[in-house]
N, CA, C and O of each residue as an XYZ file, in Angstrom:
784
protein
N     -12.932     13.694     15.821
C     -12.302     14.567     16.695
C     -10.887     14.318     16.391
O     -10.499     15.241     15.675
N     -10.047     13.568     16.596
C      -8.655     13.537     16.685
C      -8.036     14.522     16.062
O      -7.292     15.334     16.612
N      -8.619     14.455     13.642
C      -8.048     15.666     13.215
C      -7.842     17.074     13.677
O      -6.799     17.710     13.529
N      -9.067     17.550     14.319
C     -10.048     18.208     15.376
C      -8.605     18.639     16.455
O      -7.811     19.579     16.438
N      -8.788     17.310     17.427
C      -7.822     17.642     18.005
C      -5.901     18.181     17.867
O      -5.094     18.688     18.646
N      -5.885     17.952     17.174
C      -4.108     18.096     16.273
C      -4.282     19.348     15.652
O      -3.266     20.011     15.448
N      -5.514     19.854     15.269
C      -5.250     21.549     14.611
C      -5.524     22.001     15.886
O      -4.569     22.691     16.244
N      -6.328     21.947     16.698
C      -6.325     22.670     17.714
C      -4.628     22.992     18.531
O      -4.139     24.084     18.822
N      -3.969     21.418     18.756
C      -2.844     22.078     19.378
C      -1.737     22.534     18.393
O      -0.579     22.624     18.800
N      -2.042     22.808     17.177
C      -1.136     22.624     15.843
C      -0.937     24.410     15.669
O      -0.015     25.160     15.347
N      -2.464     24.571     16.112
C      -2.941     26.283     15.900
C      -1.540     27.346     16.237
O      -0.767     27.238     17.188
N      -1.506     28.565     14.928
C      -2.556     27.736     13.771
C      -2.495     26.837     12.895
O      -1.374     26.511     12.505
N      -3.613     26.216     12.368
C      -4.421     24.926     11.563
C      -5.155     25.538     10.450
O      -5.278     26.755     10.313
N      -5.586     24.748      9.746
C      -6.088     24.244      8.353
C      -6.785     23.413      8.779
O      -6.211     22.775      9.661
N      -8.218     22.946      8.498
C      -8.468     21.334      8.238
C      -9.093     21.681      7.272
O      -9.765     22.709      7.177
N      -8.850     20.456      6.071
C      -9.932     20.946      4.233
C     -10.579     19.508      4.225
O      -9.942     18.523      4.597
N     -11.381     19.468      3.950
C     -12.581     18.455      3.792
C     -12.711     18.418      3.033
O     -13.776     19.036      3.038
N     -12.472     18.056      1.524
C     -12.481     17.858      0.122
C     -13.571     16.656     -0.513
O     -13.653     15.462     -0.229
N     -13.909     17.010     -0.929
C     -15.598     16.176     -1.654
C     -16.077     15.774     -0.345
O     -15.912     14.650      0.129
N     -17.091     17.403      0.611
C     -17.761     16.870      2.150
C     -18.285     15.947      1.521
O     -18.181     14.806      1.972
N     -19.195     16.255     -0.039
C     -20.618     15.721      0.141
C     -20.832     14.371      0.274
O     -21.846     13.780      0.644
N     -19.016     13.658     -0.310
C     -18.868     12.427      0.074
C     -19.175     11.998      1.736
O     -19.838     11.046      2.147
N     -18.587     12.852      2.371
C     -18.896     12.529      3.389
C     -20.157     12.643      4.359
O     -20.693     11.772      5.043
N     -20.496     14.161      4.181
C     -21.208     15.030      4.816
C     -22.767     14.496      3.534
O     -23.220     15.266      2.687
N     -23.010     13.797      3.649
C     -24.521     14.177      2.082
C     -25.534     14.377      3.314
O     -25.354     14.329      4.530
N     -27.103     14.715      2.222
C     -27.920     15.300      3.496
C     -28.307     13.860      3.557
O     -28.165     12.969      2.720
N     -28.991     13.847      5.118
C     -28.954     13.282      5.588
C     -30.453     13.073      4.945
O     -31.115     14.030      4.543
N     -31.168     10.950      4.863
C     -32.223     11.060      4.803
C     -32.182     10.481      2.722
O     -33.041      9.961      2.009
N     -30.924     10.877      2.487
C     -30.738     10.808      0.596
C     -30.758      9.397      0.700
O     -31.827      9.026      0.214
N     -30.179      8.552      1.048
C     -30.560      7.220      0.928
C     -28.506      6.981     -0.111
O     -28.157      6.047     -0.834
N     -27.518      8.504      0.390
C     -26.659      7.968      0.115
C     -24.818      7.523      0.400
O     -23.746      7.768     -0.154
N     -25.080      7.104      1.050
C     -24.206      5.875      1.798
C     -24.699      5.519      3.085
O     -25.802      5.995      3.352
N     -23.933      4.491      4.326
C     -24.379      3.873      5.103
C     -25.088      4.872      6.286
O     -24.407      5.152      7.272
N     -26.554      5.431      6.156
C     -27.216      6.325      6.954
C     -26.492      6.536      8.724
O     -26.267      7.645      9.206
N     -26.268      5.404      9.346
C     -25.881      4.834     10.600
C     -25.063      5.485     10.631
O     -25.107      6.307     11.546
N     -23.491      5.554      9.422
C     -22.275      6.354      9.706
C     -22.287      7.288      8.994
O     -21.217      7.883      8.870
N     -23.315      7.724      8.349
C     -23.413      9.310      7.683
C     -23.890     10.079      9.265
O     -22.990     10.813      9.675
N     -25.212     10.023     10.249
C     -25.106     10.336     10.937
C     -24.091     10.511     12.039
O     -23.760     11.664     12.317
N     -23.460      9.315     12.822
C     -22.615      9.466     13.397
C     -21.277     10.733     12.222
O     -21.262     11.964     12.262
N     -20.830     10.282     11.790
C     -19.363     11.310     11.003
C     -20.809     13.072     11.011
O     -20.463     14.055     11.666
N     -21.834     13.099     10.445
C     -22.060     14.199     10.820
C     -22.412     15.028     11.985
O     -22.370     16.239     11.766
N     -22.724     14.691     13.080
C     -22.779     14.484     14.503
C     -21.791     14.919     14.294
O     -21.702     16.115     14.019
N     -20.344     13.849     14.367
C     -19.126     14.538     15.421
C     -18.895     15.699     14.454
O     -18.505     16.724     15.012
N     -19.080     15.783     12.858
C     -18.703     17.043     12.677
C     -19.531     18.317     13.686
O     -19.020     19.265     14.282
N     -20.499     18.038     13.623
C     -21.198     19.372     14.008
C     -20.616     19.394     15.844
O     -20.968     20.228     16.678
N     -19.816     18.411     16.038
C     -20.264     18.750     17.467
C     -18.649     18.977     17.442
O     -18.248     19.072     18.603
N     -17.544     19.100     16.446
C     -17.095     20.049     16.816
C     -16.586     21.003     16.196
O     -15.554     21.491     16.656
N     -17.305     21.671     14.682
C     -17.766     22.926     14.661
C     -17.699     23.903     15.644
O     -17.038     24.875     16.009
N     -18.970     23.013     16.000
C     -20.059     23.326     17.344
C     -18.971     23.788     18.926
O     -18.980     24.877     19.500
N     -18.487     23.072     19.136
C     -18.118     22.883     20.486
C     -18.084     24.078     21.008
O     -18.400     25.220     20.676
N     -17.482     23.379     22.178
C     -17.854     24.147     23.238
C     -16.146     25.270     23.534
O     -15.891     26.389     23.977
N     -15.327     24.027     22.929
C     -13.874     24.837     22.891
C     -14.116     25.382     21.447
O     -14.462     24.937     20.353
N     -13.667     26.864     22.139
C     -13.689     27.437     20.445
C     -12.390     27.192     20.022
O     -11.308     27.130     20.605
N     -12.942     27.001     18.261
C     -11.811     26.458     17.191
C     -11.104     27.730     17.104
O     -11.381     28.298     16.047
N     -10.056     28.568     18.048
C      -9.784     29.512     17.860
C      -7.808     28.871     17.218
O      -6.931     28.210     17.774
N      -7.935     29.621     15.676
C      -6.383     29.980     15.580
C      -6.796     28.369     13.762
O      -6.105     28.066     12.790
N      -7.783     28.021     14.105
C      -8.257     26.563     13.586
C      -9.478     27.422     12.328
O     -10.331     28.287     12.525
N      -9.164     26.893     11.398
C      -9.977     27.823      9.942
C     -10.486     26.241      9.098
O      -9.694     25.655      8.360
N     -11.493     25.870      9.284
C     -12.437     24.588      8.757
C     -13.022     24.877      7.278
O     -13.921     25.701      7.110
N     -12.422     24.108      6.171
C     -12.931     24.791      5.439
C     -13.028     23.206      4.190
O     -12.334     22.189      4.184
N     -14.091     23.588      3.350
C     -14.210     22.162      2.762
C     -14.083     22.760      1.136
O     -14.091     23.935      0.769
N     -13.953     21.390      0.235
C     -14.361     21.286     -0.938
C     -15.741     20.689     -1.488
O     -16.396     20.233     -0.550
N     -16.579     20.513     -3.110
C     -17.033     20.072     -3.893
C     -17.998     20.476     -4.391
O     -18.716     21.459     -4.210
N     -17.989     19.374     -5.276
C     -18.563     20.090     -6.527
C     -19.795     19.854     -6.905
O     -20.071     20.144     -8.069
N     -20.860     19.270     -6.032
C     -22.399     18.664     -5.363
C     -22.825     19.613     -3.837
O     -23.173     18.924     -2.878
N     -22.789     21.123     -3.650
C     -22.956     21.434     -2.265
C     -24.559     21.668     -2.475
O     -25.120     22.109     -1.472
N     -25.563     21.396     -3.863
C     -26.800     20.701     -3.350
C     -26.878     19.767     -1.941
O     -27.597     19.935     -0.957
N     -25.386     18.216     -2.342
C     -25.911     16.979     -1.656
C     -25.248     17.327     -0.115
O     -25.268     16.451      0.750
N     -24.874     18.184      0.059
C     -24.545     18.816      1.142
C     -25.152     19.243      2.433
O     -25.652     20.361      2.557
N     -25.107     18.209      3.573
C     -26.327     18.385      4.917
C     -25.890     19.774      4.303
O     -24.883     20.306      3.835
N     -28.049     20.241      4.735
C     -28.014     21.839      5.258
C     -27.466     22.297      6.514
O     -27.220     23.464      6.820
N     -27.263     21.029      7.361
C     -26.699     21.652      9.163
C     -25.642     21.946      9.216
O     -25.299     22.567     10.222
N     -24.458     21.598      7.997
C     -23.473     21.828      7.470
C     -22.571     23.301      7.656
O     -21.442     23.544      8.082
N     -23.706     24.150      7.094
C     -24.098     25.361      6.073
C     -25.219     26.337      6.877
O     -26.241     26.922      6.519
N     -24.633     26.228      7.899
C     -25.719     27.498      8.602
C     -24.225     27.925      9.435
O     -23.243     27.264      9.772
N     -24.656     29.555      9.587
C     -23.352     29.813     10.318
C     -22.726     29.651     11.302
O     -23.195     29.018     12.247
N     -21.176     30.333     11.327
C     -20.764     29.601     12.022
C     -19.867     27.905     11.923
O     -19.125     27.091     12.472
N     -20.475     28.175     11.045
C     -20.013     25.892     10.628
C     -19.473     26.494      9.036
O     -18.691     27.444      9.064
N     -19.861     25.982      7.782
C     -19.432     26.415      6.869
C     -20.266     27.331      5.952
O     -20.555     27.226      4.760
N     -20.422     27.824      6.444
C     -20.666     29.397      6.716
C     -20.373     30.637      5.246
O     -20.986     31.693      5.397
N     -19.834     30.572      4.420
C     -19.013     31.117      3.088
C     -19.101     29.962      1.830
O     -18.883     28.783      2.111
N     -19.362     30.275      0.729
C     -19.504     29.517     -0.608
C     -19.365     30.148     -1.055
O     -19.921     31.228     -1.255
N     -18.127     29.430     -1.543
C     -16.701     30.111     -2.651
C     -17.193     29.902     -4.436
O     -16.137     29.900     -5.068
N     -17.889     29.803     -5.001
C     -18.292     29.025     -6.343
C     -16.650     29.647     -7.116
O     -16.342     30.816     -7.345
N     -15.835     28.379     -7.376
C     -14.941     28.627     -8.799
C     -15.208     28.290     -9.983
O     -15.018     27.112    -10.285
N     -15.713     29.205    -10.968
C     -15.381     28.603    -11.697
C     -14.671     27.693    -13.348
O     -14.972     26.565    -12.959
N     -14.160     27.489    -14.447
C     -13.348     26.535    -14.698
C     -12.225     28.354    -15.326
O     -12.672     29.446    -15.678
N     -11.139     27.994    -15.232
C      -9.431     29.154    -15.251
C      -9.989     29.342    -16.591
O     -10.632     28.798    -17.488
N      -9.495     30.221    -16.295
C      -9.511     31.299    -17.885
C      -8.656     31.366    -19.022
O      -7.523     31.443    -18.547
N      -8.615     31.372    -19.692
C      -6.932     30.771    -21.048
C      -5.705     30.871    -20.239
O      -4.784     30.055    -20.283
N      -5.764     32.207    -19.295
C      -4.549     32.423    -19.033
C      -4.449     31.505    -18.220
O      -3.821     30.648    -18.842
N      -4.675     31.090    -17.150
C      -4.959     30.085    -15.814
C      -4.913     28.876    -16.646
O      -3.998     28.077    -16.447
N      -5.655     28.683    -17.413
C      -5.420     27.019    -18.572
C      -4.070     27.011    -18.658
O      -3.469     26.049    -18.180
N      -3.212     28.282    -19.399
C      -1.750     27.796    -19.388
C      -1.046     27.342    -18.166
O      -0.534     26.286    -17.794
N      -1.176     28.281    -17.781
C      -0.323     28.014    -16.387
C      -0.582     26.851    -15.809
O       0.412     26.207    -15.474
N      -2.176     26.142    -15.475
C      -2.691     24.675    -15.049
C      -1.494     23.619    -15.584
O      -0.794     22.890    -14.881
N      -1.471     23.816    -17.569
C      -0.809     23.158    -18.564
C       0.967     23.335    -18.469
O       1.909     22.669    -18.898
N       0.856     24.441    -17.772
C       2.608     25.248    -17.832
C       2.647     23.768    -16.539
O       2.890     22.573    -16.706
N       2.395     24.323    -15.676
C       2.499     23.551    -14.298
C       2.604     21.993    -14.297
O       3.359     21.398    -13.528
N       1.656     21.258    -15.366
C       1.468     20.096    -15.319
C       2.067     18.814    -16.689
O       1.754     17.674    -17.031
N       3.436     20.256    -17.267
C       4.037     19.136    -18.141
C       5.544     20.247    -17.685
O       6.604     19.878    -18.191
N       5.590     21.366    -16.892
C       7.079     21.294    -16.246
C       8.210     19.795    -16.110
O       9.226     20.128    -16.721
N       8.361     18.622    -15.668
C       8.970     17.797    -15.670
C       8.834     17.141    -16.566
O       9.470     16.090    -16.492
N       7.859     17.372    -18.058
C       7.463     16.376    -18.961
C       7.990     16.456    -19.864
O       8.482     17.578    -19.749
N       8.480     15.871    -21.306
C       9.784     15.609    -21.934
C       8.727     16.064    -23.251
O       8.240     15.168    -23.941
N       8.412     17.529    -23.541
C       8.083     17.660    -24.338
C       8.560     17.748    -25.805
O       9.416     18.520    -26.238
N       8.081     17.115    -26.276
C       8.168     17.669    -27.761
C       8.800     19.170    -28.363
O       8.820     20.018    -27.472
N       9.360     19.702    -29.805
C       9.154     20.962    -30.419
C       7.856     20.744    -29.886
O       7.482     21.259    -28.832
N       6.924     19.738    -30.828
C       5.374     20.475    -32.387
C       4.638     20.980    -30.980
O       3.634     21.692    -30.999
N       5.450     20.388    -29.423
C       3.914     21.676    -28.644
C       3.332     22.377    -27.709
O       3.601     22.317    -26.510
N       2.567     23.021    -28.191
C       2.311     24.515    -28.256
C       1.133     24.537    -27.407
O      -0.062     24.431    -27.685
N       1.940     24.751    -25.955
C       0.892     25.595    -24.738
C      -0.387     26.147    -25.039
O      -1.552     25.958    -24.688
N       0.278     26.943    -25.864
C      -1.193     28.465    -25.762
C      -2.170     28.017    -25.876
O      -3.177     28.304    -25.228
N      -1.952     26.354    -27.647
C      -2.271     26.482    -28.907
C      -3.671     25.509    -27.865
O      -4.859     25.476    -28.187
N      -2.963     24.718    -26.444
C      -3.755     23.692    -26.468
C      -4.926     23.965    -25.289
O      -5.893     23.209    -25.191
N      -4.730     25.172    -24.368
C      -5.582     26.451    -23.855
C      -6.489     26.702    -23.998
O      -7.574     26.674    -23.417
N      -5.762     27.221    -25.527
C      -7.000     28.126    -26.269
C      -7.829     27.147    -26.637
O      -9.031     27.386    -26.757
N      -7.310     25.890    -26.874
C      -9.146     24.263    -26.661
C      -9.800     23.973    -26.313
O     -10.798     23.435    -26.792
N      -9.279     24.402    -24.480
C     -10.082     23.691    -23.307
C     -10.253     24.638    -23.208
O      -9.165     25.213    -23.169
N     -11.399     25.607    -23.089
C     -11.884     26.668    -22.692
C     -13.338     25.331    -22.134
O     -13.695     24.332    -22.758
N     -13.745     25.737    -21.092
C     -14.397     25.135    -20.313
C     -14.886     23.560    -19.004
O     -15.893     23.000    -18.568
N     -12.606     23.445    -18.826
C     -11.287     22.614    -19.121
C     -11.538     23.288    -17.653
O     -11.574     24.496    -17.419
N     -11.735     22.001    -16.529
C     -10.913     22.734    -14.740
C      -9.623     22.506    -14.293
O      -8.853     22.980    -15.128
N      -9.187     22.139    -13.621
C      -8.173     21.901    -13.476
C      -7.689     21.099    -13.187
O      -6.466     21.102    -13.045
N      -8.641     19.779    -12.914
C      -8.515     18.567    -12.844
C      -7.961     18.167    -14.129
O      -6.814     17.826    -14.420
N      -9.201     18.301    -14.963
C      -8.665     18.025    -16.539
C      -8.042     18.301    -17.038
O      -7.471     17.321    -17.515
N      -7.561     19.324    -17.413
C      -5.956     19.871    -17.465
C      -5.136     18.426    -17.421
O      -4.500     17.699    -18.185
N      -5.644     18.488    -15.770
C      -4.074     17.874    -15.554
C      -4.328     15.800    -16.281
O      -3.623     14.879    -16.692
N      -5.681     16.077    -16.033
C      -6.411     14.709    -16.744
C      -4.885     14.953    -18.262
O      -3.744     14.504    -18.360
N      -5.296     15.397    -18.690
C      -5.125     16.153    -20.746
C      -3.483     15.340    -20.551
O      -2.865     14.468    -21.161
N      -3.300     16.006    -19.614
C      -1.844     16.047    -18.956
C      -0.993     14.717    -19.106
O       0.081     14.367    -19.596
N      -2.297     14.047    -18.263
C      -1.132     12.503    -18.051
C      -1.824     11.523    -18.520
O      -1.635     10.482    -17.891
N      -2.459     11.455    -19.268
C      -3.228     11.828    -20.947
C      -2.410     11.158    -21.296
O      -2.000     10.021    -21.061
N      -2.205     11.864    -21.832
C      -1.028     12.282    -23.031
C       0.462     11.984    -23.012
O       1.328     11.856    -23.877
N       0.413     11.915    -21.449
C       2.328     11.183    -21.455
C       1.882      9.693    -21.776
O       2.445      8.798    -22.405
N       0.942      9.742    -21.265
C       0.206      7.741    -21.070
C       0.632      7.027    -22.732
O       1.347      6.147    -23.210
N      -0.486      8.233    -23.225
C       0.008      8.292    -25.097
C       1.006      7.753    -25.974
O       1.202      7.027    -26.948
N       1.813      8.890    -24.651
C       3.901      8.711    -25.268
C       4.363      6.878    -24.768
O       4.600      5.738    -25.167
N       4.212      7.937    -23.419
C       4.570      5.760    -23.135
C       4.403      4.663    -24.238
O       5.173      4.178    -25.066
N       2.772      4.419    -23.841
C       2.708      3.646    -24.563
C       3.089      2.997    -26.362
O       3.431      1.845    -26.627
N       2.962      3.738    -27.010
C       3.407      4.315    -28.482
C       5.495      3.495    -28.212
O       6.117      2.529    -28.653
N       5.778      4.660    -27.251
C       7.850      4.423    -26.776
C       7.417      2.751    -27.201
O       7.673      2.147    -28.243
N       6.710      2.305    -26.039
C       6.879      0.683    -25.729
C       6.709      0.195    -26.765
O       7.527     -0.607    -27.215
N       5.392      0.610    -27.551
C       4.907     -0.476    -29.099
C       5.661     -0.631    -30.200
O       5.645     -1.562    -31.006
N       6.784      1.013    -30.176
C       8.071      0.612    -31.303
C       9.013      0.515    -31.256
O       9.697      0.839    -32.227
N       9.843     -0.208    -29.583
C      10.561     -1.135    -29.053
C      10.736     -2.080    -29.207
O      10.000     -2.827    -28.562
N      11.516     -2.587    -29.892
C      11.149     -4.315    -29.771
C      10.875     -5.501    -28.376
O      10.166     -6.494    -28.208
N      11.717     -4.856    -27.690
C      12.083     -5.015    -26.577
C      11.345     -4.297    -25.079
O      11.204     -3.077    -24.995
N      10.854     -5.385    -23.789
C      10.892     -4.365    -23.053
C      12.381     -3.290    -22.463
O      12.555     -2.259    -21.814
N      13.219     -4.352    -23.197
C      14.241     -4.186    -22.130
C      15.065     -2.752    -23.253
O      15.637     -1.729    -22.877
N      14.796     -3.264    -24.681
C      14.457     -1.739    -24.979
C      13.936     -0.590    -24.797
O      14.516      0.491    -24.900
N      12.429     -0.847    -24.422
C      11.830      0.496    -24.676
C      12.923      1.395    -23.056
O      13.424      2.519    -23.068
N      12.948      0.414    -21.957
C      13.924      1.109    -20.778
C      14.667      1.712    -21.311
O      14.707      2.938    -21.206
N      15.672      0.852    -22.218
C      16.519      1.558    -22.333
C      17.222      2.864    -23.222
O      18.359      3.324    -23.323
N      16.004      3.154    -23.747
C      15.748      4.028    -25.253
C      14.770      5.498    -24.211
O      14.383      6.552    -24.715
N      14.604      5.091    -22.760
C      13.505      5.762    -22.392
C      13.887      7.533    -22.001
O      13.484      8.598    -21.534
N      14.458      7.142    -22.327
C      15.580      8.886    -22.710
C      15.358      9.257    -23.482
O      15.848     10.385    -23.552
N      14.706      8.951    -24.476
C      14.773      9.841    -25.842
C      13.079      9.389    -25.651
O      12.497      9.056    -26.683
N      12.564      9.382    -24.785
C      10.744      9.624    -24.679
C      10.890     11.346    -25.130
O      11.827     12.128    -24.970
N       9.515     11.528    -25.760
C       8.889     12.228    -25.887
C       7.688     12.688    -25.859
O       6.951     11.717    -26.031
N       7.024     13.710    -25.727
C       5.660     14.065    -25.862
C       5.123     15.288    -26.380
O       5.144     16.408    -25.869
N       4.434     14.745    -27.935
C       4.240     14.700    -28.867
C       2.883     15.752    -29.504
O       2.087     14.927    -29.952
N       2.349     17.024    -29.710
C       1.133     16.951    -30.215
C       0.261     15.824    -30.264
O      -0.748     15.558    -29.611
N       0.868     15.210    -31.186
C      -0.245     14.007    -31.722
C      -1.236     13.258    -30.660
O      -2.361     12.762    -30.719
N       0.243     13.517    -29.179
C      -1.017     12.850    -28.348
C      -1.355     13.517    -27.673
O      -2.099     13.063    -26.804
N      -1.040     14.956    -27.642
C      -2.490     15.806    -26.701
C      -3.219     15.562    -27.665
O      -4.069     14.709    -27.410
N      -3.243     16.098    -29.017
C      -4.764     16.056    -29.613
C      -5.986     15.284    -29.386
O      -7.156     15.642    -29.517
N      -5.211     13.491    -28.807
C      -5.563     12.606    -29.136
C      -6.018     12.409    -27.264
O      -7.026     11.743    -27.027
N      -5.503     12.801    -26.483
C      -6.098     13.142    -25.395
C      -6.881     14.203    -24.670
O      -7.414     14.383    -23.575
N      -6.654     14.921    -26.015
C      -8.571     16.289    -25.804
C      -9.896     15.485    -26.410
O     -11.110     15.379    -26.233
N      -8.926     15.045    -27.160
C     -10.789     13.934    -27.402
C     -11.496     12.739    -26.252
O     -12.572     12.243    -25.917
N     -10.039     12.712    -25.957
C     -10.137     11.314    -24.371
C     -11.359     11.863    -23.796
O     -12.539     11.521    -23.860
N     -10.458     13.244    -22.951
C     -11.022     13.904    -21.914
C     -12.058     14.994    -22.560
O     -12.161     15.424    -23.709
N     -12.652     15.217    -21.577
C     -14.144     15.766    -22.086
C     -14.027     16.223    -20.704
O     -13.883     15.639    -19.630
N     -14.169     17.861    -21.178
C     -14.669     18.852    -19.365
C     -16.137     19.120    -19.322
O     -16.949     19.196    -20.245
N     -16.290     19.250    -17.985
C     -18.427     18.796    -18.107
C     -18.978     19.814    -18.442
O     -18.655     20.992    -18.286
N     -19.843     19.342    -18.921
C     -21.019     20.160    -20.336
C     -21.661     22.071    -19.127
O     -21.763     22.631    -18.035
N     -21.920     22.126    -21.142
C     -22.398     23.299    -20.589
C     -23.284     23.900    -19.159
O     -23.112     24.888    -18.445
N     -24.534     22.517    -19.147
C     -25.467     22.260    -18.713
C     -25.061     22.227    -17.188
O     -25.641     22.670    -16.196
N     -24.097     21.680    -17.309
C     -23.763     20.968    -15.703
C     -23.370     22.274    -15.065
O     -23.641     22.617    -13.915
N     -22.745     22.904    -15.897
C     -21.476     24.368    -15.653
C     -22.748     25.337    -14.675
O     -22.785     25.931    -13.597
N     -23.614     25.062    -15.739
C     -24.688     26.168    -15.671
C     -25.277     25.888    -14.478
O     -25.484     26.925    -13.847
N     -25.723     24.642    -13.767
C     -26.573     24.114    -12.876
C     -24.990     24.602    -11.719
O     -25.024     25.609    -11.011
N     -24.127     23.938    -11.758
C     -23.186     24.598    -10.461
C     -23.401     26.595    -10.585
O     -22.806     27.288     -9.760
N     -24.224     27.214    -11.603
C     -23.873     28.535    -10.896
C     -24.947     28.835    -10.125
O     -24.923     29.574     -9.141
N     -26.336     27.996    -10.775
C     -27.702     27.839    -10.495
C     -27.563     27.902     -8.772
O     -28.020     28.631     -7.892
N     -26.552     26.561     -8.829
C     -26.053     26.142     -6.999
C     -26.054     26.987     -6.242
O     -26.851     27.201     -5.328
N     -24.617     27.884     -6.743
C     -23.871     29.010     -6.353
C     -24.930     29.961     -5.547
O     -25.158     30.237     -4.370
N     -25.539     30.367     -7.054
C     -26.472     31.487     -6.949
C     -27.468     31.605     -5.619
O     -27.672     32.610     -4.937
N     -28.187     29.878     -5.415
C     -28.901     30.250     -4.663
C     -28.717     29.498     -2.965
O     -29.528     29.200     -2.089
N     -27.157     29.400     -3.095
C     -26.874     29.103     -1.733
C     -26.372     30.759     -1.151
O     -26.598     31.022      0.030
N     -25.707     31.800     -2.034
C     -25.508     32.584     -2.016
C     -26.728     33.254     -0.976
O     -26.811     33.596      0.204
N     -27.624     33.212     -2.210
C     -28.960     33.794     -1.140
C     -29.635     33.313     -0.220
O     -30.299     34.170      0.364
N     -29.807     31.759      0.360
C     -29.682     31.377      1.597
C     -28.289     31.680      2.911
O     -28.167     31.334      4.086
N     -27.504     32.415      2.041
C     -26.336     32.875      3.206
C     -25.729     33.849      3.720
O     -24.829     33.989      4.549
N     -26.985     35.141      2.489
C     -27.067     36.036      3.150
C     -27.971     36.426      4.453
O     -27.836     37.526      4.991
């Protein structure tokens, strides 16, 4: 209620619910505390359908499981548009990798174009995880090579993230499977048919 009140006061505003499936799963599905779930969904519906029009307030939600979002939220006037966002293409992956390595001390042997070519099917979050994993591997290696924590700290400015760490990160961070990707496409198509 408070979020909607503040958004109305600050309009124009956007309310964004990330992972709406965790907040408002299908009632009676056994996901979450049923009484809390009922109250949350009821409150969302009340605010979205409220007597006071949400003038200047846009409500957006994201999920990777639209199949378990309570159907009452997907009716016209609520979350009535569905956008399926597929994994990024090659150019988008390059840009995502650039963004997540912008302030990282990359060694000269790191080729982001090469990494982008090897990451088909990876989402933006997957690519971020690859970058973070490579950095953590580099930090661990730097500490292991140092004689003491003080030496590691003193030489932290020399730390670099090498290609080998990215290659190891790619082994550890896997994209969603083709099967899952197909499932999301089918769910998207099904919702698109329902909302027409």
